[in-house]
N, C-alpha and C positions, 0 to 999 in steps of 0.2 A: 692819413687820418689815424688818430690814436683811439684806443679802446676807452669807452666811458667808464668812469668809476661810479658804482652805484652809491647814491646818497639817500639817507633816510632823514627827511626833514621833520623838525619839531613842529613846524607851522605848515599851514596849507593856505594857498590862495585859491578861492573858489568863486566862480561866476555862475549864477543861476538865471537862466533865461526862460521866459514864458513860452510854452510849447506851440503857440499859434502865430509866432512871428515869421515874417518873410526872411529869407536868407540875408538880404542887405541889412535888415533891422537887427538881426542877431549879431552880425559883425559890428555894426555901429554901436549897439548897446554894450557889447563886450569891450570895445576899445574905450568908450567913454567911462565905464565903471572902473576898469582897472587903472585908468589914469589917476584916479583918486588914491589908490593904494600906492602907486609909484611916487606920487607927489607928497605923501604924508608919512610913510613908514620908513624910518631910518634903516639904512643898510639893506633894503630889499632889492635895490638895483645894483648891478655889478659895475665893473670898469668898462670903459669903451672898448670896442672890438677893433682889431687892426689886421688887415689882410697882408699877404706876403708881398704885395706891392707897396705897402706903407700907407695905404688909404685907411683913415680912421672912420669908424661907424659909431653910432650912438649905443650907449649901454642898454641892457635889457634886464628883466627880472633875473635874480640869481636862482630861482626855483620855478618848477612848472606851474602853470595856471590850469586848473581843472575846470572844465565847462560842463555844467549840468543843465538839464531841461526839466521843467515842471509845469503843471497846469496852474491856473490862476489861484485856486484854493490852496494848493501847496505853496505857491509863492507867498501868500499871505501868512501861512504858518511859519515859513522860513524867516520872514521878516520879523514876526512876533518873537520867535526864538532868539534871533540875533539881538533884538532890543532887550529881552529878558536877561540875556547873558552879558549885556553891556558890551557887545562886540560892535565896534564901529563898522559901518558898511556904506558903500556907495549905492544909491538907488537911481533907477531910471524909470520914469512913469510914461504912460501912454501920451500924456500931454506934451512931452518933450519932442515927439516926432513933428509937432507943429511949430516949434520955436526954432530959432537959429542963432541964439547967442546966450552966453552964460548968464547974463542978468535976467533975461526972460525965463531961462530954465529954472533958476533959483526962485523966481517969483511964482512959477507954476507949482513947484513942489511946496513952497511956503504957504500956498493958499489952501492946502488940503491937510487935514489932520492925519496923523500917522496911520491910524487903523482904517483910513478910507483911501489911502494911496492906491491908484490903479497901476500896480507894479508890473513891469515887463522885464526888469533886470535888477539883480542885486549882486554886489561883489564884496568880498571880505577877505581878510587875512587874520588868522588867529591860530592858537594852538590847534594842531591837526585833529585831536580828539574832540575838541569843542566844535570845530567846523563840521566834522562828521555828524555830530548830534544835531546841529542847526540845519544842515541840508538833507536830513533824513526825509525820504519820500521822493526826492528828486533822482533822476537817472543821469548817468554820464551821457553827454551828448556825443554822438558819433555820426 
């Protein structure tokens, strides 16, 4: 194993989860919301991995994903800040736990105005200083 070279990223990938979720919900929301970043941001995903036996694995993000936790009120503020700064984000609402396909998920989100979304998760990638300002009030999840 080689020693890791420290990298300072200009951007930050952040996921903010509502603090009252069950563990399986936290994992589910994280996976769903970061998939939007992977699918839409150029050059955010690296090359495929290859082990010493020659088996190829799927590529992953080039940079760390920081996961934060916040209460419902702070989630709303974070969402408002992202919208105000025009930072595109992925959202996961309470209603999505009851749906099981993309069409129903989009319909559930599409039926609620932005300021009334029952957010349980938000993910974004932007300039790291901008993301820091947006997620202010949330704590790193551990």
